[in-house]
OpenMM code with the backbone's topology and positions (N, CA, C; nanometers):
from openmm import Vec3, app, unit

residues = "MET THR VAL PRO LEU ASP GLU VAL ASP ILE GLN LEU LEU THR ALA LEU GLN GLU ASP ALA ASP ARG THR ASN VAL GLU LEU ALA ARG LEU ALA GLY LEU SER PRO ALA ALA THR LEU HIS ARG VAL ARG ARG LEU LYS GLU SER GLY VAL ILE ARG VAL ILE ARG ALA ASP VAL ASP PRO ALA ALA ALA GLY PHE PRO LEU GLN MET TYR VAL THR ALA THR LEU ALA ARG HIS ASP PRO ARG SER SER ARG VAL PHE ASP ASP LEU ILE ARG SER VAL PRO GLN ILE VAL ALA ALA VAL ASN VAL ALA GLY GLU THR ASP TYR ILE LEU THR VAL VAL ALA ARG ASP VAL SER GLU LEU GLN GLY VAL LEU ALA GLY LEU ALA THR ARG GLY GLY GLN ARG LEU VAL THR TYR LEU ARG LEU GLU GLU ILE LYS PRO PRO SER ARG LEU PRO LEU ALA PRO VAL THR ALA PRO ALA ARG ARG SER SER ALA ARG ARG SER SER ALA ARG ARG SER SER ALA ARG ARG SER ALA ARG ARG SER GLN ASP PRO ALA ARG ALA PRO ASP ARG GLU".split()
positions = [
    Vec3(13.5603, 14.9636, 7.3693),
    Vec3(13.5588, 15.1048, 7.4020),
    Vec3(13.6088, 15.1840, 7.2810),
    Vec3(13.5393, 15.2871, 7.2475),
    Vec3(13.5761, 15.3710, 7.1345),
    Vec3(13.6878, 15.4658, 7.1750),
    Vec3(13.7887, 15.4747, 7.0907),
    Vec3(13.8996, 15.5669, 7.1122),
    Vec3(13.8690, 15.6937, 7.0343),
    Vec3(13.8746, 15.8110, 7.0987),
    Vec3(13.8476, 15.9348, 7.0238),
    Vec3(13.9548, 15.9583, 6.9164),
    Vec3(13.9099, 15.9899, 6.7969),
    Vec3(14.0002, 16.0143, 6.6844),
    Vec3(13.9785, 16.1547, 6.6323),
    Vec3(14.0882, 16.2268, 6.6102),
    Vec3(14.0756, 16.3592, 6.5493),
    Vec3(14.1029, 16.3466, 6.3991),
    Vec3(14.0990, 16.4599, 6.3294),
    Vec3(14.1155, 16.4574, 6.1836),
    Vec3(14.2512, 16.4035, 6.1408),
    Vec3(14.3569, 16.4327, 6.2168),
    Vec3(14.4906, 16.3828, 6.1824),
    Vec3(14.4950, 16.2309, 6.1994),
    Vec3(14.4367, 16.1788, 6.3082),
    Vec3(14.4305, 16.0335, 6.3274),
    Vec3(14.3593, 15.9685, 6.2093),
    Vec3(14.2495, 16.0288, 6.1667),
    Vec3(14.1714, 15.9723, 6.0563),
    Vec3(14.2511, 15.9767, 5.9264),
    Vec3(14.3256, 16.0838, 5.9032),
    Vec3(14.4114, 16.0910, 5.7835),
    Vec3(14.5156, 15.9795, 5.7867),
    Vec3(14.5783, 15.9591, 5.9018),
    Vec3(14.6806, 15.8553, 5.9138),
    Vec3(14.6201, 15.7160, 5.8949),
    Vec3(14.5072, 15.6906, 5.9585),
    Vec3(14.4437, 15.5597, 5.9468),
    Vec3(14.3975, 15.5318, 5.8045),
    Vec3(14.3428, 15.6321, 5.7388),
    Vec3(14.2987, 15.6153, 5.6004),
    Vec3(14.4179, 15.5838, 5.5100),
    Vec3(14.5272, 15.6561, 5.5281),
    Vec3(14.6475, 15.6322, 5.4471),
    Vec3(14.7037, 15.4929, 5.4728),
    Vec3(14.7060, 15.4496, 5.5987),
    Vec3(14.7589, 15.3166, 5.6303),
    Vec3(14.6666, 15.2062, 5.5799),
    Vec3(14.5355, 15.2298, 5.5795),
    Vec3(14.4434, 15.1296, 5.5246),
    Vec3(14.4611, 15.1157, 5.3741),
    Vec3(14.4933, 15.2260, 5.3067),
    Vec3(14.5157, 15.2211, 5.1615),
    Vec3(14.6458, 15.1501, 5.1303),
    Vec3(14.7500, 15.1782, 5.2084),
    Vec3(14.8820, 15.1184, 5.1856),
    Vec3(14.9571, 15.1160, 5.3183),
    Vec3(14.9572, 15.0006, 5.3831),
    Vec3(15.0213, 14.9874, 5.5144),
    Vec3(15.1729, 14.9902, 5.5053),
    Vec3(15.2253, 14.9897, 5.3841),
    Vec3(15.3702, 14.9896, 5.3640),
    Vec3(15.4276, 15.1312, 5.3503),
    Vec3(15.3466, 15.2320, 5.3718),
    Vec3(15.3952, 15.3709, 5.3606),
    Vec3(15.5008, 15.3986, 5.4665),
    Vec3(15.5970, 15.4794, 5.4289),
    Vec3(15.7007, 15.5166, 5.5256),
    Vec3(15.6481, 15.6245, 5.6189),
    Vec3(15.7146, 15.6394, 5.7310),
    Vec3(15.6769, 15.7416, 5.8277),
    Vec3(15.6870, 15.8812, 5.7658),
    Vec3(15.7884, 15.9017, 5.6807),
    Vec3(15.8057, 16.0321, 5.6154),
    Vec3(15.6877, 16.0611, 5.5223),
    Vec3(15.6411, 15.9595, 5.4474),
    Vec3(15.5235, 15.9784, 5.3610),
    Vec3(15.4002, 16.0128, 5.4436),
    Vec3(15.3821, 15.9395, 5.5528),
    Vec3(15.2675, 15.9666, 5.6397),
    Vec3(15.2741, 16.1078, 5.6963),
    Vec3(15.3932, 16.1496, 5.7379),
    Vec3(15.4103, 16.2841, 5.7944),
    Vec3(15.3726, 16.3898, 5.6914),
    Vec3(15.4147, 16.3693, 5.5679),
    Vec3(15.3837, 16.4648, 5.4612),
    Vec3(15.2326, 16.4713, 5.4381),
    Vec3(15.1672, 16.3564, 5.4373),
    Vec3(15.0217, 16.3521, 5.4164),
    Vec3(14.9451, 16.4203, 5.5294),
    Vec3(14.9927, 16.4010, 5.6524),
    Vec3(14.9213, 16.4546, 5.7687),
    Vec3(14.9635, 16.5965, 5.8039),
    Vec3(15.0711, 16.6447, 5.7439),
    Vec3(15.1186, 16.7796, 5.7751),
    Vec3(15.1843, 16.7876, 5.9115),
    Vec3(15.2471, 16.6782, 5.9536),
    Vec3(15.3173, 16.6736, 6.0826),
    Vec3(15.4648, 16.6476, 6.0605),
    Vec3(15.5412, 16.6633, 6.1655),
    Vec3(15.6816, 16.6240, 6.1590),
    Vec3(15.6875, 16.4713, 6.1651),
    Vec3(15.7958, 16.4110, 6.1164),
    Vec3(15.8080, 16.2646, 6.1256),
    Vec3(15.8000, 16.2143, 6.2709),
    Vec3(15.8590, 16.2882, 6.3653),
    Vec3(15.8543, 16.2461, 6.5064),
    Vec3(15.7109, 16.2477, 6.5596),
    Vec3(15.6362, 16.3527, 6.5282),
    Vec3(15.4975, 16.3622, 6.5739),
    Vec3(15.4120, 16.2532, 6.5097),
    Vec3(15.4400, 16.2234, 6.3838),
    Vec3(15.3663, 16.1179, 6.3138),
    Vec3(15.3950, 15.9821, 6.3767),
    Vec3(15.5200, 15.9553, 6.4044),
    Vec3(15.5575, 15.8295, 6.4687),
    Vec3(15.4886, 15.8152, 6.6036),
    Vec3(15.4832, 15.9239, 6.6799),
    Vec3(15.4157, 15.9226, 6.8101),
    Vec3(15.2667, 15.8911, 6.7926),
    Vec3(15.2033, 15.9527, 6.6949),
    Vec3(15.0595, 15.9300, 6.6703),
    Vec3(15.0322, 15.7845, 6.6323),
    Vec3(15.1132, 15.7310, 6.5415),
    Vec3(15.0921, 15.5925, 6.4968),
    Vec3(15.1148, 15.4963, 6.6132),
    Vec3(15.2175, 15.5211, 6.6943),
    Vec3(15.2411, 15.4364, 6.8125),
    Vec3(15.1219, 15.4425, 6.9079),
    Vec3(15.0669, 15.5617, 6.9292),
    Vec3(14.9516, 15.5766, 7.0183),
    Vec3(14.8318, 15.4991, 6.9628),
    Vec3(14.8112, 15.5033, 6.8307),
    Vec3(14.7015, 15.4293, 6.7690),
    Vec3(14.7210, 15.2782, 6.7835),
    Vec3(14.8457, 15.2329, 6.7786),
    Vec3(14.8737, 15.0900, 6.7999),
    Vec3(14.8520, 15.0518, 6.9456),
    Vec3(14.9057, 15.1312, 7.0375),
    Vec3(14.8946, 15.1000, 7.1802),
    Vec3(14.7500, 15.1035, 7.2286),
    Vec3(14.6681, 15.1896, 7.1704),
    Vec3(14.5277, 15.1993, 7.2110),
    Vec3(14.4416, 15.0885, 7.1493),
    Vec3(14.4988, 15.0133, 7.0553),
    Vec3(14.4253, 14.9036, 6.9926),
    Vec3(14.3483, 14.9424, 6.8680),
    Vec3(14.3529, 15.0691, 6.8281),
    Vec3(14.2851, 15.1098, 6.7046),
    Vec3(14.3510, 15.0396, 6.5858),
    Vec3(14.4844, 15.0408, 6.5811),
    Vec3(14.5586, 14.9633, 6.4810),
    Vec3(14.5946, 14.8322, 6.5494),
    Vec3(14.5340, 14.7224, 6.5029),
    Vec3(14.5603, 14.5926, 6.5655),
    Vec3(14.6906, 14.5325, 6.5156),
    Vec3(14.7109, 14.5355, 6.3849),
    Vec3(14.8309, 14.4773, 6.3271),
    Vec3(14.8464, 14.5331, 6.1852),
    Vec3(14.9685, 14.5394, 6.1396),
    Vec3(14.9955, 14.5783, 6.0010),
    Vec3(15.0510, 14.4540, 5.9333),
    Vec3(14.9843, 14.4101, 5.8246),
    Vec3(15.0237, 14.2847, 5.7627),
    Vec3(15.0087, 14.2911, 5.6114),
    Vec3(15.0672, 14.1907, 5.5461),
    Vec3(15.0538, 14.1788, 5.4010),
    Vec3(14.9248, 14.1050, 5.3685),
    Vec3(14.8605, 14.1409, 5.2600),
    Vec3(14.7399, 14.0743, 5.2125),
    Vec3(14.7827, 13.9746, 5.1052),
    Vec3(14.7913, 13.8470, 5.1439),
    Vec3(14.8415, 13.7423, 5.0546),
    Vec3(14.7248, 13.6757, 4.9820),
    Vec3(14.7382, 13.6576, 4.8518),
    Vec3(14.6357, 13.5905, 4.7716),
    Vec3(14.6468, 13.4397, 4.7972),
    Vec3(14.5430, 13.3782, 4.8579),
    Vec3(14.5513, 13.2355, 4.8896),
    Vec3(14.5766, 13.1464, 4.7678),
    Vec3(14.5079, 13.1722, 4.6568),
    Vec3(14.5250, 13.0883, 4.5377),
    Vec3(14.6674, 13.0982, 4.4844),
    Vec3(14.7217, 13.2184, 4.4797),
    Vec3(14.8586, 13.2366, 4.4306),
    Vec3(14.9605, 13.1724, 4.5243),
    Vec3(14.9258, 13.1593, 4.6526),
    Vec3(15.0169, 13.1000, 4.7504),
    Vec3(14.9972, 12.9488, 4.7628),
    Vec3(14.9124, 12.8897, 4.6764),
    Vec3(14.8985, 12.7448, 4.6755),
    Vec3(14.7776, 12.6903, 4.7489),
    Vec3(14.6783, 12.7740, 4.7770),
    Vec3(14.5552, 12.7296, 4.8439),
    Vec3(14.4358, 12.7582, 4.7529),
    Vec3(14.4132, 12.6724, 4.6527),
    Vec3(14.3048, 12.6993, 4.5578),
    Vec3(14.1652, 12.6836, 4.6173),
    Vec3(14.1509, 12.6045, 4.7230),
    Vec3(14.0202, 12.5872, 4.7870),
    Vec3(14.0057, 12.6882, 4.9001),
    Vec3(13.9074, 12.7745, 4.8846),
    Vec3(13.8767, 12.8726, 4.9887),
    Vec3(13.7305, 12.8531, 5.0240),
    Vec3(13.7059, 12.8263, 5.1521),
    Vec3(13.5735, 12.7877, 5.1962),
    Vec3(13.5271, 12.8752, 5.3122),
    Vec3(13.3953, 12.8804, 5.3255),
    Vec3(13.3341, 12.9346, 5.4463),
    Vec3(13.2625, 12.8170, 5.5101),
    Vec3(13.2819, 12.7995, 5.6383),
    Vec3(13.2195, 12.6898, 5.7096),
    Vec3(13.1394, 12.7482, 5.8247),
    Vec3(13.0116, 12.7142, 5.8316),
    Vec3(12.9331, 12.7515, 5.9487),
    Vec3(12.9326, 12.6301, 6.0402),
    Vec3(12.9502, 12.6547, 6.1677),
    Vec3(12.9570, 12.5456, 6.2648),
    Vec3(12.8604, 12.5724, 6.3789),
    Vec3(12.7834, 12.4703, 6.4111),
    Vec3(12.6928, 12.4756, 6.5252),
    Vec3(12.7424, 12.3726, 6.6254),
    Vec3(12.7589, 12.4128, 6.7499),
    Vec3(12.8095, 12.3219, 6.8517),
    Vec3(12.7005, 12.2276, 6.9011),
    Vec3(12.7430, 12.1075, 6.9392),
    Vec3(12.6505, 12.0096, 6.9962),
    Vec3(12.6085, 12.0529, 7.1363),
    Vec3(12.7018, 12.1111, 7.2105),
    Vec3(12.6742, 12.1567, 7.3476),
    Vec3(12.7149, 12.3023, 7.3591),
    Vec3(12.6467, 12.3769, 7.4453),
    Vec3(12.6732, 12.5196, 7.4608),
    Vec3(12.7158, 12.5548, 7.6022),
    Vec3(12.8042, 12.4760, 7.6586),
    Vec3(12.8567, 12.5073, 7.7909),
    Vec3(12.9968, 12.5666, 7.7745),
    Vec3(13.0480, 12.6343, 7.8759),
    Vec3(13.1786, 12.7003, 7.8636),
    Vec3(13.2926, 12.6052, 7.8245),
    Vec3(13.2940, 12.4840, 7.8787),
    Vec3(13.4024, 12.3901, 7.8468),
    Vec3(13.3990, 12.3519, 7.6985),
    Vec3(13.2797, 12.3194, 7.6451),
    Vec3(13.2676, 12.2811, 7.5037),
    Vec3(13.3101, 12.3959, 7.4127),
    Vec3(13.2690, 12.5167, 7.4468),
    Vec3(13.3081, 12.6338, 7.3667),
    Vec3(13.4586, 12.6534, 7.3708),
    Vec3(13.5190, 12.6388, 7.4879),
    Vec3(13.6638, 12.6574, 7.5010),
    Vec3(13.7404, 12.5540, 7.4184),
    Vec3(13.6965, 12.4267, 7.4226),
    Vec3(13.7622, 12.3206, 7.3450),
    Vec3(13.7545, 12.3532, 7.1959),
    Vec3(13.6374, 12.3952, 7.1495),
    Vec3(13.6193, 12.4269, 7.0077),
    Vec3(13.7021, 12.5497, 6.9695),
    Vec3(13.6998, 12.6530, 7.0537),
    Vec3(13.7792, 12.7740, 7.0272),
    Vec3(13.9280, 12.7416, 7.0183),
    Vec3(13.9768, 12.6569, 7.1101),
    Vec3(14.1188, 12.6183, 7.1085),
    Vec3(14.1547, 12.5457, 6.9794),
    Vec3(14.0643, 12.4580, 6.9333),
    Vec3(14.0894, 12.3880, 6.8070),
    Vec3(14.0969, 12.4881, 6.6921),
    Vec3(14.0013, 12.5798, 6.6858),
    Vec3(13.9999, 12.6801, 6.5785),
    Vec3(14.1324, 12.7561, 6.5747),
    Vec3(14.1795, 12.7984, 6.6917),
    Vec3(14.3056, 12.8744, 6.6975),
    Vec3(14.4266, 12.7907, 6.6560),
    Vec3(14.4196, 12.6608, 6.6742),
    Vec3(14.5369, 12.5760, 6.6484),
    Vec3(14.5466, 12.5258, 6.5045),
    Vec3(14.4403, 12.5335, 6.4278),
    Vec3(14.4409, 12.4809, 6.2903),
    Vec3(14.4825, 12.5921, 6.1944),
    Vec3(14.6004, 12.5793, 6.1313),
    Vec3(14.6478, 12.6882, 6.0439),
    Vec3(14.5610, 12.7110, 5.9205),
    Vec3(14.4881, 12.6094, 5.8754),
    Vec3(14.4029, 12.6261, 5.7576),
    Vec3(14.2799, 12.7117, 5.7879),
    Vec3(14.2461, 12.7290, 5.9167),
    Vec3(14.1365, 12.8183, 5.9541),
    Vec3(14.1993, 12.9568, 5.9699),
    Vec3(14.1795, 13.0416, 5.8699),
    Vec3(14.2489, 13.1706, 5.8662),
    Vec3(14.1687, 13.2836, 5.9298),
    Vec3(14.0407, 13.2592, 5.9551),
    Vec3(13.9570, 13.3585, 6.0239),
    Vec3(13.8395, 13.2858, 6.0853),
    Vec3(13.7940, 13.3373, 6.1983),
    Vec3(13.6784, 13.2769, 6.2644),
    Vec3(13.6088, 13.3812, 6.3492),
    Vec3(13.4762, 13.3775, 6.3467),
    Vec3(13.3979, 13.4664, 6.4316),
    Vec3(13.2884, 13.3849, 6.4984),
    Vec3(13.2589, 13.4193, 6.6217),
    Vec3(13.1481, 13.3618, 6.6963),
    Vec3(13.0299, 13.4543, 6.6734),
    Vec3(12.9157, 13.3980, 6.6327),
    Vec3(12.8015, 13.4802, 6.5949),
    Vec3(12.6757, 13.4371, 6.6690),
    Vec3(12.5775, 13.5242, 6.6681),
    Vec3(12.4452, 13.4925, 6.7207),
    Vec3(12.3560, 13.4590, 6.6026),
    Vec3(12.2640, 13.3670, 6.6221),
    Vec3(12.1728, 13.3298, 6.5146),
    Vec3(12.1607, 13.1792, 6.5047),
    Vec3(12.1356, 13.1298, 6.3839),
    Vec3(12.1149, 12.9869, 6.3636),
    Vec3(12.2412, 12.9056, 6.3784),
    Vec3(12.3546, 12.9673, 6.3651),
    Vec3(12.4820, 12.8969, 6.3757),
    Vec3(12.5644, 12.9631, 6.4850),
    Vec3(12.6707, 12.8962, 6.5277),
    Vec3(12.7544, 12.9505, 6.6352),
    Vec3(12.8816, 13.0171, 6.5836),
    Vec3(12.9365, 12.9673, 6.4730),
    Vec3(13.0638, 13.0180, 6.4201),
    Vec3(13.0562, 13.0295, 6.2688),
    Vec3(13.1304, 13.1248, 6.2167),
    Vec3(13.1566, 13.1318, 6.0732),
    Vec3(13.3083, 13.1305, 6.0591),
    Vec3(13.3579, 13.0310, 5.9857),
    Vec3(13.5016, 13.0120, 5.9705),
    Vec3(13.5414, 13.0346, 5.8250),
    Vec3(13.6598, 13.0877, 5.8053),
    Vec3(13.7178, 13.0971, 5.6721),
    Vec3(13.8311, 12.9955, 5.6687),
    Vec3(13.8228, 12.9020, 5.5746),
    Vec3(13.9171, 12.7904, 5.5682),
    Vec3(13.9820, 12.7894, 5.4303),
    Vec3(14.1127, 12.7636, 5.4271),
    Vec3(14.1834, 12.7441, 5.3007),
    Vec3(14.2411, 12.6028, 5.3001),
    Vec3(14.2534, 12.5450, 5.1795),
    Vec3(14.3095, 12.4099, 5.1681),
    Vec3(14.3772, 12.3944, 5.0332),
    Vec3(14.4798, 12.3099, 5.0328),
    Vec3(14.5516, 12.2821, 4.9085),
    Vec3(14.4735, 12.1837, 4.8208),
    Vec3(14.3950, 12.0952, 4.8866),
    Vec3(14.3165, 11.9961, 4.8127),
    Vec3(14.2006, 11.9488, 4.9002),
    Vec3(14.1170, 11.8622, 4.8434),
    Vec3(13.9973, 11.8156, 4.9122),
    Vec3(14.0332, 11.7342, 5.0363),
    Vec3(14.1370, 11.6523, 5.0299),
    Vec3(14.1718, 11.5711, 5.1474),
    Vec3(14.2162, 11.6590, 5.2646),
    Vec3(14.2846, 11.7689, 5.2368),
    Vec3(14.3226, 11.8613, 5.3444),
    Vec3(14.1979, 11.9254, 5.4056),
    Vec3(14.1016, 11.9617, 5.3225),
    Vec3(13.9762, 12.0171, 5.3711),
    Vec3(13.9009, 11.9138, 5.4555),
    Vec3(13.8981, 11.7884, 5.4118),
    Vec3(13.8314, 11.6831, 5.4879),
    Vec3(13.8938, 11.6668, 5.6260),
    Vec3(14.0248, 11.6806, 5.6345),
    Vec3(14.0926, 11.6705, 5.7638),
    Vec3(14.0498, 11.7818, 5.8583),
    Vec3(14.0369, 11.9028, 5.8060),
    Vec3(13.9921, 12.0163, 5.8879),
    Vec3(13.8496, 11.9920, 5.9366),
    Vec3(13.7609, 11.9494, 5.8465),
    Vec3(13.6213, 11.9260, 5.8834),
    Vec3(13.6086, 11.8114, 5.9848),
    Vec3(13.6883, 11.7064, 5.9682),
    Vec3(13.6852, 11.5944, 6.0637),
    Vec3(13.7288, 11.6410, 6.2020),
    Vec3(13.8307, 11.7251, 6.2072),
    Vec3(13.8760, 11.7792, 6.3359),
    Vec3(13.7684, 11.8619, 6.4034),
    Vec3(13.6981, 11.9425, 6.3257),
    Vec3(13.5898, 12.0244, 6.3813),
    Vec3(13.4765, 11.9366, 6.4348),
    Vec3(13.4447, 11.8294, 6.3606),
    Vec3(13.3357, 11.7413, 6.4017),
    Vec3(13.3702, 11.6649, 6.5294),
    Vec3(13.4954, 11.6262, 6.5457),
    Vec3(13.5331, 11.5495, 6.6652),
    Vec3(13.5516, 11.6372, 6.7882),
    Vec3(13.5553, 11.7671, 6.7707),
    Vec3(13.5727, 11.8581, 6.8847),
    Vec3(13.4472, 11.9371, 6.9162),
    Vec3(13.3318, 11.8874, 6.8772),
    Vec3(13.2081, 11.9505, 6.9196),
    Vec3(13.1252, 12.0130, 6.8108),
    Vec3(13.1747, 12.0159, 6.6882),
    Vec3(13.0968, 12.0725, 6.5787),
    Vec3(12.9890, 11.9737, 6.5360),
    Vec3(12.8646, 11.9979, 6.5769),
    Vec3(12.7554, 11.9051, 6.5470),
    Vec3(12.7080, 11.9208, 6.4033),
    Vec3(12.6931, 12.0437, 6.3604),
    Vec3(12.6443, 12.0709, 6.2247),
    Vec3(12.7442, 12.1624, 6.1555),
    Vec3(12.8065, 12.1103, 6.0507),
    Vec3(12.9030, 12.1872, 5.9730),
    Vec3(12.8487, 12.2026, 5.8323),
    Vec3(12.8371, 12.3260, 5.7863),
    Vec3(12.7901, 12.3529, 5.6499),
    Vec3(12.9042, 12.4250, 5.5785),
    Vec3(12.9438, 12.3715, 5.4643),
    Vec3(13.0581, 12.4240, 5.3905),
    Vec3(13.0110, 12.4963, 5.2649),
    Vec3(13.0670, 12.6154, 5.2439),
    Vec3(13.0361, 12.6965, 5.1258),
    Vec3(13.1659, 12.7218, 5.0497),
    Vec3(13.1701, 12.6813, 4.9251),
    Vec3(13.2878, 12.7036, 4.8410),
    Vec3(13.2862, 12.8461, 4.7894),
    Vec3(13.3940, 12.9163, 4.8131),
    Vec3(13.4052, 13.0539, 4.7628),
    Vec3(13.4373, 13.0484, 4.6144),
    Vec3(13.3497, 13.1046, 4.5320),
    Vec3(13.3698, 13.1035, 4.3878),
    Vec3(13.4471, 13.2257, 4.3399),
    Vec3(13.4063, 13.3427, 4.3875),
    Vec3(13.4673, 13.4665, 4.3389),
    Vec3(13.4550, 13.5736, 4.4466),
    Vec3(13.5588, 13.6530, 4.4591),
    Vec3(13.5539, 13.7654, 4.5526),
    Vec3(13.4919, 13.8842, 4.4807),
    Vec3(13.3776, 13.9289, 4.5308),
    Vec3(13.3078, 14.0414, 4.4691),
    Vec3(13.3619, 14.1736, 4.5230),
    Vec3(13.3818, 14.1780, 4.6528),
    Vec3(13.4368, 14.2983, 4.7159),
    Vec3(13.5386, 14.2535, 4.8201),
    Vec3(13.6634, 14.2859, 4.7983),
    Vec3(13.7636, 14.2458, 4.8977),
    Vec3(13.7424, 14.3237, 5.0275),
    Vec3(13.7983, 14.2729, 5.1359),
    Vec3(13.7860, 14.3513, 5.2603),
    Vec3(13.8341, 14.4938, 5.2342),
    Vec3(13.7500, 14.5876, 5.2697),
    Vec3(13.7846, 14.7262, 5.2402),
    Vec3(13.8115, 14.8022, 5.3681),
    Vec3(13.8616, 14.9228, 5.3512),
    Vec3(13.8957, 15.0029, 5.4677),
    Vec3(13.7681, 15.0544, 5.5350),
    Vec3(13.7812, 15.0843, 5.6627),
    Vec3(13.6690, 15.1404, 5.7365),
    Vec3(13.6364, 15.2793, 5.6840),
    Vec3(13.5102, 15.3147, 5.6755),
    Vec3(13.4724, 15.4485, 5.6279),
    Vec3(13.4864, 15.5510, 5.7411),
    Vec3(13.6094, 15.5810, 5.7754),
    Vec3(13.6363, 15.6726, 5.8859),
    Vec3(13.5982, 15.8147, 5.8500),
    Vec3(13.5412, 15.8836, 5.9461),
    Vec3(13.5058, 16.0246, 5.9296),
    Vec3(13.5088, 16.0873, 6.0674),
    Vec3(13.5394, 16.2154, 6.0727),
    Vec3(13.5396, 16.2815, 6.2042),
    Vec3(13.4017, 16.2738, 6.2680),
    Vec3(13.4001, 16.2524, 6.3968),
    Vec3(13.2739, 16.2508, 6.4708),
    Vec3(13.2385, 16.3946, 6.5025),
    Vec3(13.1183, 16.4345, 6.4629),
    Vec3(13.0758, 16.5719, 6.4884),
    Vec3(12.9752, 16.5720, 6.6017),
    Vec3(12.9791, 16.6759, 6.6795),
    Vec3(12.8845, 16.6911, 6.7896),
    Vec3(12.7468, 16.7200, 6.7307),
    Vec3(12.6417, 16.6775, 6.8003),
    Vec3(12.5074, 16.7079, 6.7496),
    Vec3(12.4904, 16.8584, 6.7344),
    Vec3(12.4251, 16.8968, 6.6276),
    Vec3(12.4059, 17.0398, 6.6003),
    Vec3(12.3191, 17.1019, 6.7092),
    Vec3(12.3645, 17.2122, 6.7619),
    Vec3(12.2873, 17.2846, 6.8630),
    Vec3(12.2074, 17.3925, 6.7939),
    Vec3(12.0921, 17.4164, 6.8472),
    Vec3(12.0106, 17.5229, 6.7902),
    Vec3(12.0800, 17.6553, 6.8171),
    Vec3(12.0794, 17.7378, 6.7198),
    Vec3(12.1406, 17.8694, 6.7395),
    Vec3(12.0545, 17.9503, 6.8347),
    Vec3(12.1147, 18.0511, 6.8987),
    Vec3(12.0383, 18.1328, 6.9934),
    Vec3(11.9250, 18.2067, 6.9222),
    Vec3(11.9446, 18.2440, 6.7955),
    Vec3(11.8390, 18.3115, 6.7204),
    Vec3(11.7217, 18.2162, 6.6993),
    Vec3(11.7508, 18.0898, 6.6683),
    Vec3(11.6434, 17.9927, 6.6479),
    Vec3(11.5721, 17.9650, 6.7792),
    Vec3(11.6473, 17.9574, 6.8895),
    Vec3(11.5840, 17.9341, 7.0201),
    Vec3(11.4937, 18.0508, 7.0558),
    Vec3(11.5401, 18.1755, 7.0319),
    Vec3(11.4592, 18.2937, 7.0628),
    Vec3(11.3332, 18.2951, 6.9781),
    Vec3(11.3466, 18.2609, 6.8498),
    Vec3(11.2315, 18.2572, 6.7602),
    Vec3(11.1318, 18.1522, 6.8080),
    Vec3(11.1807, 18.0377, 6.8521),
    Vec3(11.0923, 17.9317, 6.9010),
    Vec3(11.0196, 17.9774, 7.0269),
    Vec3(11.0897, 18.0487, 7.1157),
    Vec3(11.0256, 18.0991, 7.2376),
    Vec3(10.9163, 18.2009, 7.2026),
    Vec3(10.9458, 18.2915, 7.1062),
    Vec3(10.8465, 18.3927, 7.0668),
    Vec3(10.7226, 18.3262, 7.0069),
    Vec3(10.7420, 18.2244, 6.9232),
    Vec3(10.6280, 18.1546, 6.8627),
    Vec3(10.5434, 18.0884, 6.9692),
    Vec3(10.6069, 18.0277, 7.0668),
    Vec3(10.5349, 17.9624, 7.1754),
    Vec3(10.4555, 18.0650, 7.2562),
    Vec3(10.5161, 18.1814, 7.2817),
    Vec3(10.4477, 18.2869, 7.3576),
    Vec3(10.3266, 18.3383, 7.2798),
    Vec3(10.3382, 18.3549, 7.1467),
    Vec3(10.2260, 18.4009, 7.0646),
    Vec3(10.1122, 18.3002, 7.0682),
    Vec3(10.1439, 18.1698, 7.0594),
    Vec3(10.0388, 18.0678, 7.0655),
    Vec3(9.9665, 18.0726, 7.1994),
    Vec3(10.0404, 18.0902, 7.3075),
    Vec3(9.9792, 18.0983, 7.4412),
    Vec3(9.8888, 18.2205, 7.4513),
    Vec3(9.9337, 18.3351, 7.3974),
    Vec3(9.8548, 18.4580, 7.4026),
    Vec3(9.7256, 18.4410, 7.3235),
    Vec3(9.7328, 18.3771, 7.2048),
    Vec3(9.6130, 18.3560, 7.1245),
    Vec3(9.5128, 18.2676, 7.1974),
    Vec3(9.5628, 18.1647, 7.2636),
    Vec3(9.4732, 18.0754, 7.3358),
    Vec3(9.4009, 18.1488, 7.4478),
    Vec3(9.4711, 18.2374, 7.5178),
    Vec3(9.4086, 18.3088, 7.6301),
    Vec3(9.3085, 18.4142, 7.5817),
    Vec3(9.3223, 18.4643, 7.4556),
    Vec3(9.2294, 18.5630, 7.4025),
    Vec3(9.1093, 18.4984, 7.3359),
    Vec3(9.1151, 18.3716, 7.3048),
    Vec3(9.0052, 18.3024, 7.2378),
    Vec3(8.8950, 18.2757, 7.3401),
    Vec3(8.7722, 18.3364, 7.3196),
    Vec3(8.6643, 18.3195, 7.4175),
    Vec3(8.6221, 18.1743, 7.4334),
    Vec3(8.6346, 18.0963, 7.3258),
    Vec3(8.5934, 17.9566, 7.3345),
    Vec3(8.6882, 17.8794, 7.4269),
    Vec3(8.8136, 17.9267, 7.4397),
    Vec3(8.9114, 17.8547, 7.5207),
    Vec3(8.9329, 17.9207, 7.6562),
    Vec3(8.8781, 18.0374, 7.6739),
    Vec3(8.9001, 18.1086, 7.8011),
    Vec3(8.8205, 18.0413, 7.9122),
    Vec3(8.8759, 18.0299, 8.0310),
    Vec3(8.8032, 17.9672, 8.1425),
    Vec3(8.6892, 18.0597, 8.1882),
    Vec3(8.5847, 18.0009, 8.2406),
    Vec3(8.4715, 18.0786, 8.2929),
    Vec3(8.5173, 18.1612, 8.4122),
    Vec3(8.4701, 18.2892, 8.4159),
    Vec3(8.5130, 18.3757, 8.5261),
    Vec3(8.3914, 18.4258, 8.6029),
    Vec3(8.2952, 18.3500, 8.6213),
    Vec3(8.1753, 18.3930, 8.6902),
    Vec3(8.1841, 18.3691, 8.8358),
] * unit.nanometer
topology = app.Topology()
chain = topology.addChain("A")
for resn in residues:
    res = topology.addResidue(resn, chain)
    for name in ("N", "CA", "C"):
        topology.addAtom(name, app.Element.getBySymbol(name[0]), res)
């Protein structure tokens, strides 16, 4: 469900996406609100689910995970129990740092980090024994575009025709009707 956002909400969200470590006072100054009003707005955005979590963006390689992989997984069976078992495994493996269920040729796209090849093999073996029939691994070579902020913008109502434009359209329609009725070729027979 979409949560309605006004311009102040969008200013706050944009600022937090740029730097989630901003203080409430900085946010208040940016939004032109009091610190109390800003705190209330940010809490409302969190409670409504617009802001899911505020976290640090840690570089996997710098933190000791030089292998960063994308794994596509196709399940052997597509019943609720098999999906639940696989989902539970995904949630329990710390090396799987992100996962999405998708439609298409594959069922899941996973983001996996590992300290070495043997750690990666352990993750893949676990996936295979819990229902992953086809696992395709892609080694991440370089990040071209890091996850970026959402392109938030105020939602505008559809433009309504001005009353002058509506009147002009009505007059044009009336003129066309009058011309048709005066044209002898289009006039109905009156005999």
